[in-house]
HTML snippet that shows the backbone in 3Dmol.js (N, CA, C, O; Angstrom):
<script src="https://3Dmol.org/build/3Dmol-min.js"></script>
<div id="view" style="width:600px;height:400px;position:relative"></div>
<script>
const pdb = `
ATOM      1  N   UNK A   1       3.389 -22.587  -5.097  1.00  0.00           N
ATOM      2  CA  UNK A   1       3.029 -21.491  -5.944  1.00  0.00           C
ATOM      3  C   UNK A   1       4.306 -20.787  -6.398  1.00  0.00           C
ATOM      4  O   UNK A   1       5.095 -20.320  -5.577  1.00  0.00           O
ATOM      5  N   UNK A   2       4.496 -20.718  -7.683  1.00  0.00           N
ATOM      6  CA  UNK A   2       5.695 -20.134  -8.248  1.00  0.00           C
ATOM      7  C   UNK A   2       5.442 -18.667  -8.597  1.00  0.00           C
ATOM      8  O   UNK A   2       4.431 -18.336  -9.216  1.00  0.00           O
ATOM      9  N   UNK A   3       6.364 -17.795  -8.197  1.00  0.00           N
ATOM     10  CA  UNK A   3       6.227 -16.372  -8.489  1.00  0.00           C
ATOM     11  C   UNK A   3       6.402 -16.139  -9.985  1.00  0.00           C
ATOM     12  O   UNK A   3       7.274 -16.736 -10.616  1.00  0.00           O
ATOM     13  N   UNK A   4       5.557 -15.256 -10.552  1.00  0.00           N
ATOM     14  CA  UNK A   4       5.701 -14.959 -11.975  1.00  0.00           C
ATOM     15  C   UNK A   4       5.455 -13.482 -12.299  1.00  0.00           C
ATOM     16  O   UNK A   4       5.245 -13.136 -13.461  1.00  0.00           O
ATOM     17  N   UNK A   5       5.478 -12.608 -11.283  1.00  0.00           N
ATOM     18  CA  UNK A   5       5.294 -11.176 -11.502  1.00  0.00           C
ATOM     19  C   UNK A   5       6.485 -10.436 -10.924  1.00  0.00           C
ATOM     20  O   UNK A   5       6.854 -10.649  -9.769  1.00  0.00           O
ATOM     21  N   UNK A   6       7.096  -9.552 -11.735  1.00  0.00           N
ATOM     22  CA  UNK A   6       8.238  -8.794 -11.240  1.00  0.00           C
ATOM     23  C   UNK A   6       7.767  -7.601 -10.414  1.00  0.00           C
ATOM     24  O   UNK A   6       6.567  -7.388 -10.242  1.00  0.00           O
ATOM     25  N   UNK A   7       8.732  -6.820  -9.899  1.00  0.00           N
ATOM     26  CA  UNK A   7       8.423  -5.723  -8.990  1.00  0.00           C
ATOM     27  C   UNK A   7       7.573  -4.642  -9.650  1.00  0.00           C
ATOM     28  O   UNK A   7       6.599  -4.178  -9.057  1.00  0.00           O
ATOM     29  N   UNK A   8       7.923  -4.238 -10.861  1.00  0.00           N
ATOM     30  CA  UNK A   8       7.154  -3.176 -11.518  1.00  0.00           C
ATOM     31  C   UNK A   8       5.730  -3.653 -11.831  1.00  0.00           C
ATOM     32  O   UNK A   8       4.789  -2.861 -11.768  1.00  0.00           O
ATOM     33  N   UNK A   9       5.566  -4.903 -12.157  1.00  0.00           N
ATOM     34  CA  UNK A   9       4.240  -5.462 -12.384  1.00  0.00           C
ATOM     35  C   UNK A   9       3.403  -5.472 -11.118  1.00  0.00           C
ATOM     36  O   UNK A   9       2.202  -5.201 -11.150  1.00  0.00           O
ATOM     37  N   UNK A  10       4.049  -5.786 -10.002  1.00  0.00           N
ATOM     38  CA  UNK A  10       3.346  -5.777  -8.722  1.00  0.00           C
ATOM     39  C   UNK A  10       2.881  -4.377  -8.359  1.00  0.00           C
ATOM     40  O   UNK A  10       1.754  -4.187  -7.901  1.00  0.00           O
ATOM     41  N   UNK A  11       3.756  -3.392  -8.567  1.00  0.00           N
ATOM     42  CA  UNK A  11       3.403  -2.007  -8.234  1.00  0.00           C
ATOM     43  C   UNK A  11       2.248  -1.534  -9.111  1.00  0.00           C
ATOM     44  O   UNK A  11       1.307  -0.911  -8.618  1.00  0.00           O
ATOM     45  N   UNK A  12       2.317  -1.826 -10.409  1.00  0.00           N
ATOM     46  CA  UNK A  12       1.256  -1.407 -11.327  1.00  0.00           C
ATOM     47  C   UNK A  12      -0.072  -2.060 -10.952  1.00  0.00           C
ATOM     48  O   UNK A  12      -1.108  -1.395 -10.958  1.00  0.00           O
ATOM     49  N   UNK A  13      -0.055  -3.350 -10.625  1.00  0.00           N
ATOM     50  CA  UNK A  13      -1.283  -4.046 -10.240  1.00  0.00           C
ATOM     51  C   UNK A  13      -1.855  -3.479  -8.944  1.00  0.00           C
ATOM     52  O   UNK A  13      -3.069  -3.318  -8.812  1.00  0.00           O
ATOM     53  N   UNK A  14      -0.977  -3.176  -7.991  1.00  0.00           N
ATOM     54  CA  UNK A  14      -1.444  -2.633  -6.719  1.00  0.00           C
ATOM     55  C   UNK A  14      -2.086  -1.260  -6.909  1.00  0.00           C
ATOM     56  O   UNK A  14      -3.144  -0.989  -6.343  1.00  0.00           O
ATOM     57  N   UNK A  15      -1.457  -0.397  -7.698  1.00  0.00           N
ATOM     58  CA  UNK A  15      -1.997   0.943  -7.921  1.00  0.00           C
ATOM     59  C   UNK A  15      -3.339   0.871  -8.647  1.00  0.00           C
ATOM     60  O   UNK A  15      -4.302   1.524  -8.243  1.00  0.00           O
ATOM     61  N   UNK A  16      -3.403   0.084  -9.709  1.00  0.00           N
ATOM     62  CA  UNK A  16      -4.653  -0.042 -10.459  1.00  0.00           C
ATOM     63  C   UNK A  16      -5.737  -0.693  -9.592  1.00  0.00           C
ATOM     64  O   UNK A  16      -6.903  -0.303  -9.657  1.00  0.00           O
ATOM     65  N   UNK A  17      -5.353  -1.680  -8.787  1.00  0.00           N
ATOM     66  CA  UNK A  17      -6.309  -2.327  -7.888  1.00  0.00           C
ATOM     67  C   UNK A  17      -6.868  -1.374  -6.847  1.00  0.00           C
ATOM     68  O   UNK A  17      -8.067  -1.392  -6.567  1.00  0.00           O
ATOM     69  N   UNK A  18      -6.006  -0.541  -6.269  1.00  0.00           N
ATOM     70  CA  UNK A  18      -6.458   0.433  -5.274  1.00  0.00           C
ATOM     71  C   UNK A  18      -7.401   1.443  -5.912  1.00  0.00           C
ATOM     72  O   UNK A  18      -8.426   1.793  -5.327  1.00  0.00           O
ATOM     73  N   UNK A  19      -7.060   1.915  -7.112  1.00  0.00           N
ATOM     74  CA  UNK A  19      -7.928   2.877  -7.812  1.00  0.00           C
ATOM     75  C   UNK A  19      -9.285   2.239  -8.123  1.00  0.00           C
ATOM     76  O   UNK A  19     -10.321   2.876  -7.935  1.00  0.00           O
ATOM     77  N   UNK A  20      -9.291   1.000  -8.591  1.00  0.00           N
ATOM     78  CA  UNK A  20     -10.544   0.321  -8.925  1.00  0.00           C
ATOM     79  C   UNK A  20     -11.415   0.119  -7.693  1.00  0.00           C
ATOM     80  O   UNK A  20     -12.625   0.336  -7.748  1.00  0.00           O
ATOM     81  N   UNK A  21     -10.813  -0.292  -6.581  1.00  0.00           N
ATOM     82  CA  UNK A  21     -11.579  -0.485  -5.351  1.00  0.00           C
ATOM     83  C   UNK A  21     -12.115   0.851  -4.844  1.00  0.00           C
ATOM     84  O   UNK A  21     -13.264   0.936  -4.410  1.00  0.00           O
ATOM     85  N   UNK A  22     -11.290   1.887  -4.897  1.00  0.00           N
ATOM     86  CA  UNK A  22     -11.731   3.210  -4.438  1.00  0.00           C
ATOM     87  C   UNK A  22     -12.893   3.729  -5.285  1.00  0.00           C
ATOM     88  O   UNK A  22     -13.855   4.280  -4.749  1.00  0.00           O
ATOM     89  N   UNK A  23     -12.806   3.555  -6.600  1.00  0.00           N
ATOM     90  CA  UNK A  23     -13.905   4.001  -7.462  1.00  0.00           C
ATOM     91  C   UNK A  23     -15.190   3.232  -7.178  1.00  0.00           C
ATOM     92  O   UNK A  23     -16.281   3.801  -7.225  1.00  0.00           O
ATOM     93  N   UNK A  24     -15.065   1.949  -6.886  1.00  0.00           N
ATOM     94  CA  UNK A  24     -16.267   1.159  -6.623  1.00  0.00           C
ATOM     95  C   UNK A  24     -16.903   1.523  -5.278  1.00  0.00           C
ATOM     96  O   UNK A  24     -18.125   1.491  -5.137  1.00  0.00           O
ATOM     97  N   UNK A  25     -16.084   1.862  -4.308  1.00  0.00           N
ATOM     98  CA  UNK A  25     -16.624   2.181  -2.981  1.00  0.00           C
ATOM     99  C   UNK A  25     -17.172   3.602  -2.880  1.00  0.00           C
ATOM    100  O   UNK A  25     -17.992   3.882  -2.005  1.00  0.00           O
ATOM    101  N   UNK A  26     -16.733   4.504  -3.762  1.00  0.00           N
ATOM    102  CA  UNK A  26     -17.212   5.886  -3.708  1.00  0.00           C
ATOM    103  C   UNK A  26     -18.402   6.118  -4.625  1.00  0.00           C
ATOM    104  O   UNK A  26     -18.853   7.256  -4.759  1.00  0.00           O
ATOM    105  N   UNK A  27     -18.914   5.096  -5.246  1.00  0.00           N
ATOM    106  CA  UNK A  27     -20.053   5.208  -6.178  1.00  0.00           C
ATOM    107  C   UNK A  27     -19.800   6.227  -7.274  1.00  0.00           C
ATOM    108  O   UNK A  27     -20.661   7.048  -7.590  1.00  0.00           O
ATOM    109  N   UNK A  28     -18.608   6.164  -7.846  1.00  0.00           N
ATOM    110  CA  UNK A  28     -18.243   7.054  -8.951  1.00  0.00           C
ATOM    111  C   UNK A  28     -19.164   6.807 -10.143  1.00  0.00           C
ATOM    112  O   UNK A  28     -19.568   7.740 -10.837  1.00  0.00           O
ATOM    113  N   UNK A  29     -19.484   5.552 -10.365  1.00  0.00           N
ATOM    114  CA  UNK A  29     -20.433   5.175 -11.413  1.00  0.00           C
ATOM    115  C   UNK A  29     -21.781   4.913 -10.752  1.00  0.00           C
ATOM    116  O   UNK A  29     -21.837   4.374  -9.647  1.00  0.00           O
ATOM    117  N   UNK A  30     -22.841   5.283 -11.410  1.00  0.00           N
ATOM    118  CA  UNK A  30     -24.173   5.118 -10.824  1.00  0.00           C
ATOM    119  C   UNK A  30     -24.687   3.688 -10.912  1.00  0.00           C
ATOM    120  O   UNK A  30     -25.584   3.311 -10.157  1.00  0.00           O
ATOM    121  N   UNK A  31     -24.145   2.896 -11.804  1.00  0.00           N
ATOM    122  CA  UNK A  31     -24.604   1.525 -12.008  1.00  0.00           C
ATOM    123  C   UNK A  31     -23.941   0.598 -10.990  1.00  0.00           C
ATOM    124  O   UNK A  31     -22.717   0.600 -10.860  1.00  0.00           O
ATOM    125  N   UNK A  32     -24.737  -0.192 -10.270  1.00  0.00           N
ATOM    126  CA  UNK A  32     -24.195  -1.097  -9.263  1.00  0.00           C
ATOM    127  C   UNK A  32     -23.404  -2.237  -9.884  1.00  0.00           C
ATOM    128  O   UNK A  32     -22.461  -2.740  -9.274  1.00  0.00           O
ATOM    129  N   UNK A  33     -23.771  -2.645 -11.074  1.00  0.00           N
ATOM    130  CA  UNK A  33     -23.040  -3.730 -11.736  1.00  0.00           C
ATOM    131  C   UNK A  33     -21.601  -3.303 -12.013  1.00  0.00           C
ATOM    132  O   UNK A  33     -20.673  -4.095 -11.848  1.00  0.00           O
ATOM    133  N   UNK A  34     -21.417  -2.058 -12.433  1.00  0.00           N
ATOM    134  CA  UNK A  34     -20.075  -1.532 -12.681  1.00  0.00           C
ATOM    135  C   UNK A  34     -19.296  -1.457 -11.367  1.00  0.00           C
ATOM    136  O   UNK A  34     -18.111  -1.789 -11.330  1.00  0.00           O
ATOM    137  N   UNK A  35     -19.956  -1.024 -10.292  1.00  0.00           N
ATOM    138  CA  UNK A  35     -19.295  -0.949  -8.988  1.00  0.00           C
ATOM    139  C   UNK A  35     -18.829  -2.325  -8.508  1.00  0.00           C
ATOM    140  O   UNK A  35     -17.707  -2.472  -8.023  1.00  0.00           O
ATOM    141  N   UNK A  36     -19.684  -3.315  -8.645  1.00  0.00           N
ATOM    142  CA  UNK A  36     -19.309  -4.677  -8.233  1.00  0.00           C
ATOM    143  C   UNK A  36     -18.188  -5.216  -9.115  1.00  0.00           C
ATOM    144  O   UNK A  36     -17.263  -5.861  -8.621  1.00  0.00           O
ATOM    145  N   UNK A  37     -18.268  -4.955 -10.412  1.00  0.00           N
ATOM    146  CA  UNK A  37     -17.210  -5.395 -11.325  1.00  0.00           C
ATOM    147  C   UNK A  37     -15.874  -4.767 -10.987  1.00  0.00           C
ATOM    148  O   UNK A  37     -14.849  -5.448 -10.981  1.00  0.00           O
ATOM    149  N   UNK A  38     -15.877  -3.462 -10.705  1.00  0.00           N
ATOM    150  CA  UNK A  38     -14.633  -2.791 -10.311  1.00  0.00           C
ATOM    151  C   UNK A  38     -14.085  -3.335  -9.000  1.00  0.00           C
ATOM    152  O   UNK A  38     -12.873  -3.478  -8.836  1.00  0.00           O
ATOM    153  N   UNK A  39     -14.976  -3.634  -8.078  1.00  0.00           N
ATOM    154  CA  UNK A  39     -14.543  -4.186  -6.796  1.00  0.00           C
ATOM    155  C   UNK A  39     -13.886  -5.548  -6.985  1.00  0.00           C
ATOM    156  O   UNK A  39     -12.848  -5.823  -6.383  1.00  0.00           O
ATOM    157  N   UNK A  40     -14.474  -6.390  -7.804  1.00  0.00           N
ATOM    158  CA  UNK A  40     -13.907  -7.723  -8.052  1.00  0.00           C
ATOM    159  C   UNK A  40     -12.573  -7.619  -8.776  1.00  0.00           C
ATOM    160  O   UNK A  40     -11.605  -8.279  -8.397  1.00  0.00           O
ATOM    161  N   UNK A  41     -12.517  -6.797  -9.809  1.00  0.00           N
ATOM    162  CA  UNK A  41     -11.262  -6.630 -10.556  1.00  0.00           C
ATOM    163  C   UNK A  41     -10.171  -6.059  -9.658  1.00  0.00           C
ATOM    164  O   UNK A  41      -9.033  -6.528  -9.685  1.00  0.00           O
ATOM    165  N   UNK A  42     -10.513  -5.055  -8.866  1.00  0.00           N
ATOM    166  CA  UNK A  42      -9.539  -4.466  -7.954  1.00  0.00           C
ATOM    167  C   UNK A  42      -9.030  -5.459  -6.929  1.00  0.00           C
ATOM    168  O   UNK A  42      -7.837  -5.493  -6.627  1.00  0.00           O
ATOM    169  N   UNK A  43      -9.943  -6.274  -6.388  1.00  0.00           N
ATOM    170  CA  UNK A  43      -9.541  -7.272  -5.394  1.00  0.00           C
ATOM    171  C   UNK A  43      -8.618  -8.324  -6.011  1.00  0.00           C
ATOM    172  O   UNK A  43      -7.634  -8.723  -5.389  1.00  0.00           O
ATOM    173  N   UNK A  44      -8.923  -8.770  -7.212  1.00  0.00           N
ATOM    174  CA  UNK A  44      -8.075  -9.764  -7.881  1.00  0.00           C
ATOM    175  C   UNK A  44      -6.685  -9.180  -8.159  1.00  0.00           C
ATOM    176  O   UNK A  44      -5.676  -9.860  -7.969  1.00  0.00           O
ATOM    177  N   UNK A  45      -6.634  -7.929  -8.605  1.00  0.00           N
ATOM    178  CA  UNK A  45      -5.336  -7.296  -8.864  1.00  0.00           C
ATOM    179  C   UNK A  45      -4.526  -7.133  -7.578  1.00  0.00           C
ATOM    180  O   UNK A  45      -3.316  -7.358  -7.578  1.00  0.00           O
ATOM    181  N   UNK A  46      -5.175  -6.749  -6.493  1.00  0.00           N
ATOM    182  CA  UNK A  46      -4.463  -6.600  -5.222  1.00  0.00           C
ATOM    183  C   UNK A  46      -3.961  -7.941  -4.699  1.00  0.00           C
ATOM    184  O   UNK A  46      -2.844  -8.029  -4.188  1.00  0.00           O
ATOM    185  N   UNK A  47      -4.768  -8.971  -4.821  1.00  0.00           N
ATOM    186  CA  UNK A  47      -4.327 -10.302  -4.368  1.00  0.00           C
ATOM    187  C   UNK A  47      -3.143 -10.781  -5.202  1.00  0.00           C
ATOM    188  O   UNK A  47      -2.184 -11.329  -4.657  1.00  0.00           O
ATOM    189  N   UNK A  48      -3.200 -10.580  -6.515  1.00  0.00           N
ATOM    190  CA  UNK A  48      -2.092 -10.984  -7.387  1.00  0.00           C
ATOM    191  C   UNK A  48      -0.821 -10.217  -7.040  1.00  0.00           C
ATOM    192  O   UNK A  48       0.274 -10.777  -7.097  1.00  0.00           O
ATOM    193  N   UNK A  49      -0.952  -8.942  -6.681  1.00  0.00           N
ATOM    194  CA  UNK A  49       0.217  -8.144  -6.308  1.00  0.00           C
ATOM    195  C   UNK A  49       0.835  -8.639  -5.009  1.00  0.00           C
ATOM    196  O   UNK A  49       2.057  -8.653  -4.868  1.00  0.00           O
ATOM    197  N   UNK A  50       0.000  -9.042  -4.065  1.00  0.00           N
ATOM    198  CA  UNK A  50       0.506  -9.497  -2.771  1.00  0.00           C
ATOM    199  C   UNK A  50       1.178 -10.864  -2.876  1.00  0.00           C
ATOM    200  O   UNK A  50       2.252 -11.063  -2.309  1.00  0.00           O
ATOM    201  N   UNK A  51       0.570 -11.806  -3.586  1.00  0.00           N
ATOM    202  CA  UNK A  51       1.128 -13.160  -3.656  1.00  0.00           C
ATOM    203  C   UNK A  51       2.139 -13.322  -4.784  1.00  0.00           C
ATOM    204  O   UNK A  51       2.750 -14.384  -4.906  1.00  0.00           O
ATOM    205  N   UNK A  52       2.328 -12.304  -5.608  1.00  0.00           N
ATOM    206  CA  UNK A  52       3.305 -12.296  -6.702  1.00  0.00           C
ATOM    207  C   UNK A  52       3.056 -13.407  -7.716  1.00  0.00           C
ATOM    208  O   UNK A  52       3.998 -13.929  -8.311  1.00  0.00           O
ATOM    209  N   UNK A  53       1.801 -13.765  -7.912  1.00  0.00           N
ATOM    210  CA  UNK A  53       1.467 -14.829  -8.844  1.00  0.00           C
ATOM    211  C   UNK A  53       0.202 -14.468  -9.594  1.00  0.00           C
ATOM    212  O   UNK A  53      -0.819 -14.161  -8.977  1.00  0.00           O
ATOM    213  N   UNK A  54       0.254 -14.502 -10.918  1.00  0.00           N
ATOM    214  CA  UNK A  54      -0.903 -14.215 -11.760  1.00  0.00           C
ATOM    215  C   UNK A  54      -1.335 -15.520 -12.432  1.00  0.00           C
ATOM    216  O   UNK A  54      -0.553 -16.123 -13.166  1.00  0.00           O
ATOM    217  N   UNK A  55      -2.570 -15.960 -12.188  1.00  0.00           N
ATOM    218  CA  UNK A  55      -3.035 -17.207 -12.800  1.00  0.00           C
ATOM    219  C   UNK A  55      -3.042 -17.146 -14.330  1.00  0.00           C
ATOM    220  O   UNK A  55      -2.737 -18.141 -14.988  1.00  0.00           O
ATOM    221  N   UNK A  56      -3.385 -15.993 -14.897  1.00  0.00           N
ATOM    222  CA  UNK A  56      -3.398 -15.856 -16.350  1.00  0.00           C
ATOM    223  C   UNK A  56      -1.984 -16.030 -16.914  1.00  0.00           C
ATOM    224  O   UNK A  56      -1.802 -16.702 -17.929  1.00  0.00           O
ATOM    225  N   UNK A  57      -0.981 -15.426 -16.257  1.00  0.00           N
ATOM    226  CA  UNK A  57       0.400 -15.613 -16.681  1.00  0.00           C
ATOM    227  C   UNK A  57       0.783 -17.090 -16.617  1.00  0.00           C
ATOM    228  O   UNK A  57       1.486 -17.592 -17.495  1.00  0.00           O
ATOM    229  N   UNK A  58       0.324 -17.778 -15.587  1.00  0.00           N
ATOM    230  CA  UNK A  58       0.642 -19.201 -15.428  1.00  0.00           C
ATOM    231  C   UNK A  58       0.113 -20.017 -16.601  1.00  0.00           C
ATOM    232  O   UNK A  58       0.835 -20.847 -17.152  1.00  0.00           O
ATOM    233  N   UNK A  59      -1.131 -19.791 -16.984  1.00  0.00           N
ATOM    234  CA  UNK A  59      -1.731 -20.555 -18.077  1.00  0.00           C
ATOM    235  C   UNK A  59      -1.124 -20.200 -19.433  1.00  0.00           C
ATOM    236  O   UNK A  59      -1.047 -21.049 -20.321  1.00  0.00           O
ATOM    237  N   UNK A  60      -0.695 -18.955 -19.595  1.00  0.00           N
ATOM    238  CA  UNK A  60      -0.086 -18.527 -20.853  1.00  0.00           C
ATOM    239  C   UNK A  60       1.417 -18.802 -20.916  1.00  0.00           C
ATOM    240  O   UNK A  60       2.030 -18.640 -21.971  1.00  0.00           O
ATOM    241  N   UNK A  61       2.011 -19.215 -19.802  1.00  0.00           N
ATOM    242  CA  UNK A  61       3.437 -19.513 -19.774  1.00  0.00           C
ATOM    243  C   UNK A  61       4.319 -18.278 -19.712  1.00  0.00           C
ATOM    244  O   UNK A  61       5.486 -18.335 -20.102  1.00  0.00           O
ATOM    245  N   UNK A  62       3.786 -17.164 -19.231  1.00  0.00           N
ATOM    246  CA  UNK A  62       4.548 -15.924 -19.125  1.00  0.00           C
ATOM    247  C   UNK A  62       5.156 -15.836 -17.735  1.00  0.00           C
ATOM    248  O   UNK A  62       4.495 -16.143 -16.743  1.00  0.00           O
ATOM    249  N   UNK A  63       6.411 -15.419 -17.663  1.00  0.00           N
ATOM    250  CA  UNK A  63       7.083 -15.236 -16.383  1.00  0.00           C
ATOM    251  C   UNK A  63       7.961 -14.000 -16.473  1.00  0.00           C
ATOM    252  O   UNK A  63       8.945 -13.988 -17.212  1.00  0.00           O
ATOM    253  N   UNK A  64       7.609 -12.952 -15.720  1.00  0.00           N
ATOM    254  CA  UNK A  64       8.426 -11.737 -15.708  1.00  0.00           C
ATOM    255  C   UNK A  64       9.300 -11.662 -14.466  1.00  0.00           C
ATOM    256  O   UNK A  64      10.108 -10.742 -14.342  1.00  0.00           O
ATOM    257  N   UNK A  65       9.159 -12.605 -13.549  1.00  0.00           N
ATOM    258  CA  UNK A  65       9.945 -12.636 -12.319  1.00  0.00           C
ATOM    259  C   UNK A  65      11.272 -13.322 -12.606  1.00  0.00           C
ATOM    260  O   UNK A  65      11.308 -14.493 -12.983  1.00  0.00           O
ATOM    261  N   UNK A  66      12.335 -12.601 -12.430  1.00  0.00           N
ATOM    262  CA  UNK A  66      13.666 -13.156 -12.673  1.00  0.00           C
ATOM    263  C   UNK A  66      14.377 -13.368 -11.336  1.00  0.00           C
ATOM    264  O   UNK A  66      14.379 -12.485 -10.479  1.00  0.00           O
ATOM    265  N   UNK A  67      14.971 -14.531 -11.168  1.00  0.00           N
ATOM    266  CA  UNK A  67      15.721 -14.821  -9.957  1.00  0.00           C
ATOM    267  C   UNK A  67      17.191 -14.544 -10.197  1.00  0.00           C
ATOM    268  O   UNK A  67      17.690 -14.674 -11.315  1.00  0.00           O
ATOM    269  N   UNK A  68      17.871 -14.163  -9.139  1.00  0.00           N
ATOM    270  CA  UNK A  68      19.311 -13.917  -9.239  1.00  0.00           C
ATOM    271  C   UNK A  68      20.036 -15.254  -9.139  1.00  0.00           C
ATOM    272  O   UNK A  68      19.738 -16.082  -8.278  1.00  0.00           O
ATOM    273  N   UNK A  69      20.994 -15.442 -10.040  1.00  0.00           N
ATOM    274  CA  UNK A  69      21.791 -16.657 -10.012  1.00  0.00           C
ATOM    275  C   UNK A  69      23.039 -16.393  -9.177  1.00  0.00           C
ATOM    276  O   UNK A  69      23.728 -15.392  -9.371  1.00  0.00           O
ATOM    277  N   UNK A  70      23.315 -17.285  -8.265  1.00  0.00           N
ATOM    278  CA  UNK A  70      24.477 -17.163  -7.409  1.00  0.00           C
ATOM    279  C   UNK A  70      25.629 -17.912  -8.059  1.00  0.00           C
ATOM    280  O   UNK A  70      25.512 -19.089  -8.400  1.00  0.00           O
ATOM    281  N   UNK A  71      26.744 -17.208  -8.224  1.00  0.00           N
ATOM    282  CA  UNK A  71      27.909 -17.842  -8.830  1.00  0.00           C
ATOM    283  C   UNK A  71      28.678 -18.607  -7.767  1.00  0.00           C
ATOM    284  O   UNK A  71      28.980 -18.079  -6.697  1.00  0.00           O
ATOM    285  N   UNK A  72      28.982 -19.830  -8.069  1.00  0.00           N
ATOM    286  CA  UNK A  72      29.784 -20.662  -7.184  1.00  0.00           C
ATOM    287  C   UNK A  72      31.206 -20.706  -7.727  1.00  0.00           C
ATOM    288  O   UNK A  72      31.413 -20.947  -8.917  1.00  0.00           O
ATOM    289  N   UNK A  73      32.159 -20.480  -6.881  1.00  0.00           N
ATOM    290  CA  UNK A  73      33.565 -20.491  -7.318  1.00  0.00           C
ATOM    291  C   UNK A  73      34.147 -21.857  -7.282  1.00  0.00           C
ATOM    292  O   UNK A  73      35.317 -22.039  -7.618  1.00  0.00           O
TER     293      UNK A  73
END
`;
const viewer = $3Dmol.createViewer("view");
viewer.addModel(pdb, "pdb");
viewer.setStyle({}, {cartoon: {color: "spectrum"}});
viewer.zoomTo();
viewer.render();
</script>
């Protein structure tokens, strides 16, 4: 599995994922379908933040993760 999410992307996904999961668990919306949808979206965002890999980025060929190049003398 190749990393394709940079640090700021991981932080943004984690924050949005936590907010989505919290909203779904507190019944902020009265509709259960919305609660389940928020829970699924939040879980996917949190998993992507932890593993540093976004499947959508992979299929679209996007890579925001930059590796440091080591200079050899």
